[in-house]
N, C-alpha and C positions, 0 to 999 in steps of 0.2 A: 564817607560812611554810607553804606547802602542797606536798605531793608532786605533781609532775606527771609525765606519761609516756605509756607505750604500753599499749594494750589489744588483745589478739589474740583473735579470735572464731573459731568453727569454719569451716573451709573457706577457699576463695579465697586460698590461699597465706599465710594468717595465721601459720603456724608459721615460715615463712621470714622474715617481717617481724619476728616476735618474736625469732628467733634472731639476726638482724643487730643488733637493738636491744640485746640483752643483751651481745653482743660489743663493741659500740661504747661502751656505758655503763661497762663494767668494763675488762677487758683482752682482747686477742684470744683467743677461745675456740672450741672445736669443740663444737657442740651437736647432738644427734641425738634424735629421738623414738623411744621404746621401746614405745609403746602398741600393742596388738594391732591396732587399726584404723589404725595409722600416724598421719599428720599430719592426716587429714581432719577429725577431731573435736577438734582441739587448741584449747584456750582458755588464754590466758596474760595476765599483767599485768607491767608494769615501770614503777615510779614512782621518781624519784630527785631529790634536792636536795642542797644543801651546807650544812655548818655549819663555817665556818672552813676548816681543812685536812681536814675529814672529809667524805666522800661518804656519804650515807645513802640506802639504796634498799630498796624492797619489791619482791620478785620472786616471781611465782607462775606455776604451770603444771601440767602433768600428764605423768607418765611420760616423763622425759627423762634423758639422760646428758650431762654437761658435762665437757669435758676441757681442761686447760691443758697443752699439749704443749711439748716442747723447741723445735719449729719455731716455734710461736706466741710463745714467750719470746724467740727471736732476733728476731722481727719487732718486738716492743715489750716492754721490761722497765723500767717506770718505778719499780721498787723499792717496791712497795706491799704491805701486808698487808690481809687481809680477816678480819672476824669475822662469822660467820653465826649468827644466832639463829633456830631453827626456830619458826615461828609456828603452822603446822598441817601435818598429814601427817608423813611420816617421811623423813629425809634421811641420806645416808651421804657423809662426806668422807674421801678417801684421800690421804695424802701421807707421805713419809718412811717408807714401809713400815708405816704405822699406819692404822687405820680407826676413825673416830668415827661411831657410829650415833646420830643425834639424833632425839629426840621433841620435841613442843612444850615450849618453855621451856629446852631444852638449847642450848648454843652451843659453837663451837670457832673457833680461829684457824688461818689458813693463809696461806702465803707465795706471792705471785704470781710470784716469781723462780724457783720450782721447779715441776716438773710436779705436777698434782693432778687428781683425778677427783671429781666429784659425781654421786651416783645418787639419783634420785627415782622410785620404782616406781609411785606413784599421784599423786593431786592433792596439791599442796603449796603453801605460801607461806613465805618466809624474809625476815627483815630483815637486810640486809647493810651493815656499816660498812666502808669502805675508806679507808685513809689511808697516808701515807708511813711506811716501816718505822721510821725513827728516832723517830717519836712514841711508839712503844711502849717503855715504860720497862724494857726488857730488852736485854742485849747481843745484837747481830745474830747472833753464832754460837750463842747460846742458843735462838734461835727454832726451830732444827731439833729441839730436844728437847721442844717444847711444841706444835708444829703437829699438827693432826688428832688432838688429844686431847679427848675429850668432857668438857665442863664441865657437870655436871648442874645444872639449874635449881632443884633441890629441896634441895640440901645444900651445906655449906661456903660459900665465897665466891660460888658460883653462885647460892645462894639469895638473896644480897643483890643481885647484879648483874643477874640475869635479870629481876626485876620492874622494875628501873630501865630496862633496855633496852626492855621492853614499854611502859612509860610514855613513854619517849622516842619510840618508834614511834607511839604514839597521839597524842602532842602534835604531832609533825611532820605526821601525816595531817590533824589537825584545825586546824592552823595556830595552835596555842596555845603553841608552844615559845619561851621567851626566847632572844634571839639574842646575848646577852652572850658574849664569848669565854670567860668563866669556865665556861660550860656545856661548851664543847669540852674545856677542861682537866679538868673533872670526869669526863667520859666516858672520856678516855684514862687517867686515873689509876685509875679503877675497873676498866677492862678490863685494865690492866697488873697490878693486884693479883690479879685472878682468874686470869690466865694464869700468873703466877708461883706461885700456890698449887697449880697442877696440875703443875708441873715435877717431874721425878724428883728424889729426895733427893740424888743424886750429881751433878745437872746443874750446880749452882752451884759452879763451880770457884773456888779462891781468887782467880784472876785476874779472873774475871767479877764476883765480889763486890766486889773492889777497884775495878773499873771503874765499877760502879754508885755506889759511894761517891764516887769522883772526880767523876762527872757531877753528883751531888747537890751536892757542894761548889761546883762551877762554877756551877750554877744559883743557889745562894745568894749568890754573889759577883759576878754579872754586872754589878752596879752600879759596881764598882770598876774605873776605867779602867786601873789597873796590873795587873789580872789577866792573867797570862801563863803559859806552860809552866813557867818556873822557879818561880813562886809556887806553882802547883798541886803540882809535884813536891816542893818543900820541905815543904809542909804535910803531905804523905803519906809523907815520909821515904823517897822513892825517887829514883833518878837521872832526869834529863830523858830520857836514852836509853831507860830502862826504861818510862817513861811513854809516850813516843812509840810504842814497840813495842806497848803495850797498845792504844792507839788505832788503830794501823795494822792490828792483827788484827781490829778492829771496822770497818775500812773508812774511817777518818778520820785526821786529824791533830789534835793538841791545839788549836792555834790555829784550825784550820778549824772544830772543834766549838764553841769559844767564839764565834767569829763567827756561826756558824749559829744558835746559841741566842739571841744578842743580836738578830739580824735577825728571828727568829721572834717574839720578845716585842715588838719594835717594831711589827711587822706587826699583831700582835694589838691593841696599844694604839691604833694608827691607826684601827681600825674600831670602837673601843669608845666608845660615846656618853658615858661618864663622863669621857673625856679630850678631848672636843671643844674645850674651852677651852684646852688645852695646845698650845703651838707644836710643830712638828716637831722643833726643836732641843731642846726640853725633854724630849720623849719619847725621843729617841735618847740624850741624856745620862743619862736615868734608868737606862738599861741599859748604861752604860759607853762609849758611842760619843760622845765629846765634840766631835768635829769633824763638824759637820752636813753640810758639803760632801762630805766623804769618805763619810759615811753614805749620802747621797743617791746617790752613784755605786755604792756596794755594793748598795744596795737595788734600783736599776734593773738592775744587772748580774744580780742574783739572780732578781728577779720580773718583769723585762721591763716595768716601769712605774715611774714616779717615785713617791716617797712622797706627794707632794701629789695626783697623779692617782689613786693608789690610795685615798687618804683621801676623795676627792671622788666615788668610784664609788658608784652606787646599790647597796643591799644585793643580794646574789645572789638572783636569782629562780629558781624551780624550772625544771628543764630535763627 
C-alpha cells in the first residue's frame, strides 16, 4: 500500500491547489500562507491512504496557518479525531485553551468537532492519523482534557508510541505495511494508551472509569447473543437507568453501543484474509449476531453496502 496524493510546487496557483486538497482530504479548513513572500514560492505535499477505519496522511508545506472554525464545523462534522506526529520542522496545535508545541517525534490529539488552530512558521511535515472518535479508547467527554497536549516522543508512553508511528509512516510510504485488521487495532490501542497517560490526574472521574470498564466488559462478551443492557448493569451492580445515563452522557445508548461494536468487528473480519473460508453467517454469529438476515440489514443500513458486496470489494487503493 502506497501513499498517493498531491504535490504543490512554487507559483502557478499551487498554494490554492494544495489548500483545497488539504480541506478535502481532512475536514473543511481555512488555510492561509504566512510566508514573507506570500504564496509565490509555496511548496507542499499531501499523500493519503486508508487502513480500515483509519485515514493515514503525510502533509507538508511551508509557513501556513490552518484553522478549524465554528462555521466550518457547521458545514461538516463527521465526529473524527486526529493525531498529528511532527516529522520535521516545528508545529503548534491550539485547542480547548491549550497549546501544544511539537518538535520532530512529538505528537498530540485534537478533535475535529471543536475549533482548533495549527501554526507552522517554517518548512514542516506531519504524519496525521484521522479516525472516528469512538475508536479512541477514552470517553468522549474526556477528550476535552487531553486535546492539544504535547506527548513527547522521548519520554513515557510517547517514547514507545512515537517510534511505532514513525515506522508506520515509513511502511505506508514504502508499501510494506501489513493490511491485517489487527494492525488497525494495534495502532488505536497504542494511541489510546499514550493519550490516557497524558490526561490530568483528576480527569478520570469515577463515572468515566466505570464507563471504560463497562465498555471493556462489553467487548469481551460480544460473542454472547444474550448480552444486553440488563446483563451489563447486573454484572456491574448498577441499575439499568444509571447505566443508560452513563452512556447517554457519552452520546450513545447501551444497546446502540453493543450493536456498533458487533458491526465493527464483523466488518473487520469480512476483510480479513484469515477468515476468507468462513461464511458471512459464521462471522456475524461469532460476534453475537445469530440472525444473518437481520445482520445483513443492519450492516447495509450502517455502511451503505451489503456484507457480501463489502467482502468482495478490492482492497482500498491510495487516494
